[in-house]
C-alpha positions as CSV (number, residue, x, y, z in Angstrom):
1,X,114.6,14.4,181.9
2,X,113.1,16.2,184.8
3,X,115.0,19.4,184.0
4,X,113.6,19.3,180.5
5,X,110.0,19.1,181.7
6,X,110.5,21.9,184.1
7,X,111.8,24.2,181.4
8,X,108.9,23.4,179.1
9,X,106.4,24.1,181.9
10,X,108.1,27.5,182.6
11,X,108.0,28.4,179.0
12,X,104.3,27.5,178.8
13,X,103.4,29.6,181.8
14,X,105.3,32.5,180.5
15,X,103.6,32.3,177.1
16,X,100.2,32.0,178.8
17,X,100.8,35.1,180.9
18,X,101.9,37.1,177.9
19,X,98.7,36.1,176.0
20,X,96.5,37.1,178.9
21,X,98.3,40.5,179.1
22,X,97.9,41.1,175.4
23,X,94.2,40.3,175.6
24,X,93.7,42.8,178.4
25,X,95.4,45.6,176.5
26,X,93.3,44.8,173.4
27,X,90.0,45.0,175.4
28,X,91.0,48.3,177.0
29,X,91.6,49.8,173.6
30,X,88.1,48.8,172.4
31,X,86.5,50.5,175.4
32,X,88.4,53.7,174.7
33,X,87.3,53.6,171.1
34,X,83.7,53.1,172.2
35,X,84.0,56.2,174.5
36,X,85.5,58.3,171.7
37,X,82.7,57.3,169.2
38,X,79.9,57.9,171.7
39,X,77.5,60.8,171.9
40,X,79.0,63.9,170.3
41,X,79.2,67.4,171.8
42,X,76.1,69.6,171.8
43,X,77.7,71.6,169.0
44,X,77.9,68.6,166.7
45,X,74.4,67.4,167.6
46,X,72.9,70.8,166.7
47,X,74.6,70.6,163.3
48,X,76.7,73.7,163.9
49,X,80.4,73.4,164.3
50,X,82.5,75.6,166.6
51,X,83.5,77.8,163.7
52,X,80.2,77.9,161.9
53,X,77.7,80.9,162.1
54,X,74.0,80.4,162.8
55,X,71.4,80.4,160.1
56,X,71.0,83.6,158.0
57,X,67.2,83.8,158.8
58,X,67.8,86.5,161.5
59,X,69.7,88.6,159.0
60,X,66.9,88.4,156.4
61,X,64.3,89.4,159.0
62,X,66.4,92.4,160.1
63,X,66.7,93.5,156.4
64,X,63.0,93.2,155.9
65,X,62.4,95.4,159.1
66,X,64.8,98.1,157.8
67,X,63.1,98.0,154.5
68,X,59.7,98.5,156.1
69,X,61.0,101.4,158.2
70,X,62.4,103.0,155.1
71,X,59.1,102.6,153.3
72,X,57.3,104.4,156.2
73,X,59.7,107.3,156.0
74,X,59.2,107.6,152.2
75,X,55.4,107.7,152.7
76,X,55.8,110.5,155.2
77,X,57.9,112.5,152.8
78,X,55.5,111.9,150.0
79,X,52.6,113.1,152.1
80,X,54.5,116.3,153.0
81,X,55.4,117.0,149.4
82,X,51.8,116.4,148.3
83,X,50.5,118.7,151.0
84,X,53.0,121.4,150.0
85,X,51.9,121.2,146.3
86,X,48.3,121.4,147.3
87,X,48.9,124.8,149.0
88,X,50.2,126.4,145.8
89,X,48.3,128.9,143.6
90,X,49.5,129.4,140.0
91,X,49.3,133.1,139.0
92,X,48.4,133.3,135.3
93,X,49.1,129.6,134.3
94,X,50.1,129.2,130.6
95,X,46.9,127.5,129.7
96,X,44.8,130.3,131.3
97,X,47.0,133.4,131.7
98,X,44.2,135.6,133.0
99,X,43.2,133.3,135.9
100,X,44.4,132.1,139.3
101,X,44.6,128.3,139.6
102,X,42.8,127.2,141.7
103,X,40.4,130.1,141.9
104,X,39.3,128.9,145.3
105,X,41.7,127.4,147.8
106,X,40.6,126.0,151.2
107,X,43.2,125.6,153.9
108,X,43.5,125.1,157.6
109,X,44.4,127.9,159.9
110,X,48.2,128.3,160.1
111,X,48.8,127.1,156.5
112,X,51.4,128.9,154.4
113,X,50.2,129.4,150.8
114,X,52.6,130.0,147.9
115,X,51.6,132.1,144.9
116,X,53.8,131.3,141.8
117,X,53.9,133.6,138.8
118,X,53.6,131.4,135.7
119,X,53.3,134.2,133.2
120,X,54.1,138.0,133.1
121,X,52.4,141.1,134.2
122,X,50.4,140.0,137.3
123,X,49.9,141.3,140.8
124,X,47.8,140.4,143.9
125,X,45.5,143.1,145.4
126,X,43.5,142.0,148.5
127,X,39.9,143.2,148.1
128,X,38.5,141.8,151.4
129,X,39.6,139.6,154.3
130,X,38.5,138.8,157.9
131,X,38.8,141.5,160.5
132,X,41.8,139.8,162.1
133,X,43.5,139.2,158.7
134,X,46.9,140.7,158.0
135,X,47.5,139.8,154.3
136,X,48.9,142.7,152.3
137,X,49.0,140.8,149.0
138,X,51.6,141.8,146.3
139,X,50.6,145.1,144.9
140,X,53.7,145.5,142.6
141,X,53.4,143.8,139.2
142,X,55.7,140.9,138.8
143,X,56.7,138.4,136.1
144,X,57.3,134.7,135.5
145,X,59.2,133.0,138.3
146,X,58.3,135.3,141.1
147,X,56.8,133.8,144.2
148,X,54.8,135.3,147.1
149,X,54.1,133.5,150.4
150,X,51.7,134.2,153.2
151,X,50.6,132.2,156.3
152,X,46.9,132.5,156.9
153,X,45.9,132.5,160.5
154,X,42.4,134.1,160.9
155,X,39.4,132.1,159.8
156,X,37.3,133.5,156.9
157,X,37.5,134.3,153.2
158,X,40.3,136.3,151.6
159,X,39.3,137.7,148.2
160,X,41.9,139.1,145.8
161,X,42.3,140.1,142.2
162,X,45.0,140.8,139.6
163,X,44.5,144.5,138.7
164,X,45.8,144.4,135.1
165,X,43.4,141.6,134.3
166,X,40.4,142.5,136.6
167,X,37.6,141.7,136.9
168,X,38.1,138.3,135.3
169,X,41.2,137.3,137.2
170,X,40.2,136.9,140.8
171,X,40.6,134.3,143.6
172,X,39.6,133.3,147.1
173,X,41.5,131.7,150.0
174,X,39.1,130.1,152.5
175,X,40.7,129.5,156.0
176,X,39.0,127.3,158.5
177,X,39.7,125.2,161.6
178,X,41.2,127.9,163.7
179,X,40.1,129.5,167.0
180,X,37.4,132.1,166.7
181,X,38.9,134.1,169.6
182,X,35.9,133.8,172.0
183,X,36.5,132.2,175.4
184,X,34.0,130.1,177.2
185,X,34.2,131.0,180.9
186,X,31.0,129.2,181.9
187,X,32.9,126.5,183.7
188,X,34.9,129.1,185.8
189,X,32.1,131.4,186.9
190,X,30.9,132.0,190.4
191,X,27.6,130.1,189.7
192,X,29.3,126.8,189.0
193,X,27.7,124.3,191.4
194,X,30.9,122.2,191.4
195,X,33.1,125.2,192.4
196,X,30.9,127.4,194.6
197,X,32.5,130.5,196.0
198,X,31.0,129.9,199.4
199,X,31.7,126.6,201.1
200,X,29.0,125.8,203.7
201,X,31.4,123.4,205.4
202,X,33.7,126.3,206.3
203,X,31.1,128.5,207.9
204,X,32.1,130.5,210.9
205,X,29.0,129.4,212.8
206,X,28.8,125.9,214.1
207,X,25.2,124.9,214.8
208,X,26.3,122.0,217.0
209,X,28.5,124.1,219.3
210,X,26.4,127.2,219.4
211,X,27.4,130.6,220.9
212,X,28.3,129.0,224.3
213,X,31.5,127.6,222.6
214,X,32.6,131.1,221.6
215,X,31.9,132.6,225.0
216,X,34.1,130.0,226.8
217,X,37.1,130.7,224.5
């Protein structure tokens, strides 16, 4: 009888110890699960995974910047083309074959003017120009498609005609904005109070030391 009770007690203790051990393992697993399901990595919190690229806003801004730069370049080219067209004189245009168009062209010094023959049997003979002018014109008669260019440097008026259609066919190129060739030397003269030729501070006579100083040297 005593042996039977002892065996039952041993079995009970063994079962109890096993139950406690299983409970401990189960609790440890819950804590691990809690740790794994805790706060995510900064990458997950920001909404961007390790393989994902950032938002495309930066790319859109870069595209807009490039488009603006291209637009500025086109504006510059358009301005240059417009300026080039403005410095063209049509020689005998079809609607007015015995005229220069425009009859009077005003340009800045250093501008190259292009004369384009639009009809046949025209030339350019220079009647008058500034003293420093060097334009020879185009004395030979030319036909449609011919072009003549000249860069006007000296300020003043350049009057010219087409001999076969004179005196009605005449034109003028007015050049302005250049140097007149006269130099202003008033600031470099000897009478400039700021740059006197004689410096009183460098005088050879010293009023404080007098002639005795020279005699002792």
